[in-house]
N, C-alpha and C positions, 0 to 999 in steps of 0.2 A: 515315379509311380503314379499313374492316373486313375482316379475313380475307383478306389477300393479301400475299406478300412483295414485289410490284411490280417484278418482275423482267422481265416481259414485257408487251407492249402488249395491250390499252389501259390497264391498271392502272398501268404505269410512267410514264404521262403525267400522272397525277393531281397528284403534287407540283408540277411545273412550273406546271400550272394554278392551284394555290393559291398559290404563290409570286409569280406574275406579276400575281395579283389582289391582292396584299398580304394574304393570308389566313395563318392559323395552321394548321399541320397537326398533326393528332392521329392516331396510328397505333395501332390495336388488333388485335393479331395475336400468336400463339403463337410464331412465328419471328421472328428478327431479320430486318431489311430494310436495304437500301443507304441509306435516307433517315433512319434513327433519330437520326443526330447533328444533323438540322435540325428535329426534331419533338417533341412531348410523346408519349411511348410508354406504352402500357398492355398490359401481357403478360398475356393470358388468352383464353379462348374467346369468340367473337362473342356466343354465346347468353347466357353469364354477364353479360358487359359491358353488353349491351342490357337485360337484365332489371333490373339495378340503376340503369341510367340511367333507364328508364322509371318505376321506382319512385321516383327522385328527383325527377322531373318530375311526379309524381302522375297519370301516364297508365296506362290500362289496356291490357294486351297482348291483342289479339283473339285469340280461341280458335278462329276459323274463317278459312279462306283466302278470297279473292274468289269462288271457284267454289262456296263452300259446304261444302267439306271441313273436318271438324273436326280440330284439331290440338291443342287444349288440354285442360283449363286448364293453365296453367304453375305449377309450384311453385318455391319459393326455392331456388336451388342450395346444396348443402352445400359451399360453397367450402373450407373449412378441410379437411375430409376428402378431397376431391379432389385438392387441391394438395399435401397432405401425402403421398398415395400416389404421385403423379407424381414427388415429390422422392425418395422412397424407391426408387422404380423407376430413376430417373436415377442414383443413387449406386451401385445394385447393377451397372447396365450400365457404368458409367464406366470401371472397369479393363479391360474389353474393348475399348474404343474408343480408338485412337491418335489423339491430336489433331494436326491439321495446323496449325502457327502461321500459315501463310499464308492460311487460310480462315476463321480465327476471327472471329465477328462483332464482337469488341471491338477491332478494328484502329484504329491511330492515324492521324490525318490530318496530313499534311504541306501547309502552305498556302503558296501564292505569290500575294500579293494587291497590287494597285494599282501594279504596275511599269509604267514608261512608257520607250519607246525603249530596251529593254534587249535584249542578244543574248548568250545563254549556254547553257551545257550543265548539264542537271541529271543528276547522277550520284551520286557517293558520299554526299551529305547525305541521300539518301532511302533507306529500308530497304525490303525485300520485304513486310514487313508494314505498310507505310504506304499509305493512300489519298491519291494525289496530287491536290491541289485547286488549280486556277487560278482566280482570280477578279479581275474589274476591271482587267485588264491591257490596254495600248493600244500599238500599234506595236512588239511585241516578237518576238523570234525565239528559240524554245526547241529545243534538240536534247535529247530525253529518252533517256538512255542506261540509267538505273537500271531495274531490275524491280520492279514495284509491284503491289499487289492490284488497284487500281481507279484510274481518272482520270476527274476531273470538270472541265470547263472552263465556267464561267459568267460571263456579261457581259463577255467579252473582245472587243476590236475590232482590226482591222487588224494581225492577228498571224500568225505561221507556227509550226507545231508539227511537229516530225519525231520520230516514235515509233520507237525502235530497241531498247529494252531488254525489252520484253514486258510484258503485263498477265496476271496469274495468273487472274484471273476472266474474262478475254478481253471486258470490257465497258468502252467509252468513251462517256461521256454529254457531250453540249455543249448548253448551255442558254442562251437569250437572247443569243446572240453574232451579230457582224457582221463581214463581211468576213475571214474566216479561211482559210487554207491549211492542210489537215491532210495531212501526208505519212505514210503508213503503210508502214514498212519492217520489220514484225514481224508475228506472227500475232494479229489482233483479230477476233474472231467478230461481235460485236455493236457497232454504232456508231448512237447515237440522237441526232438533231438535233431539238431542241424550241425552236420560236420563234426560229429562226435565219435570217439573210438573207446572201446572197452568200458563201456558204461552199462551198468546193470541197474534194474529197477525191482524193488521189493515191495509188494503191496501187503500191508498189514491191516488187520481189523481194526477200525477206529474205536476208540474207547466210549 
């Protein structure tokens, strides 16, 4: 995946397409993305990355577009100078930027994996800086009272999720799930369902 943070469609569907076909995800982007924890990540500009990839493969970069417009020839990018300059600029600007710990890309992941026939509340054990990740759960009922950065539900079946505590990024992703009931009693702006069947969403008035 080149040059996108994958936060909106159709780009945000690319990881699901890769994982469901048992592929491996490589992300090449300057910004962090929500899928970095499940991928090999290369931080850099698309032009620079593709230049060195083509060079490694022994391929020539065309210097004209299909319509005949000339755009080359390309020269090897001065990576060291370019990124030293970016690093220097970032250090100069850092004191002026107040970091929000809830929105930092290096958030930690709190996983709930492989539970069966459980009914419980998710609260104090999860922190606002956590991304909450449910995977391979079956026949469970969860009441999520903690406030978290983001929630991902993957490969879960026959389960109910009640969302009460809030999601800081307002993003809920549901991937490859079956027969879920999602009860939303907090503000969530974006809910994505990828490769899901028999899943219902009930929007309740937040308290």
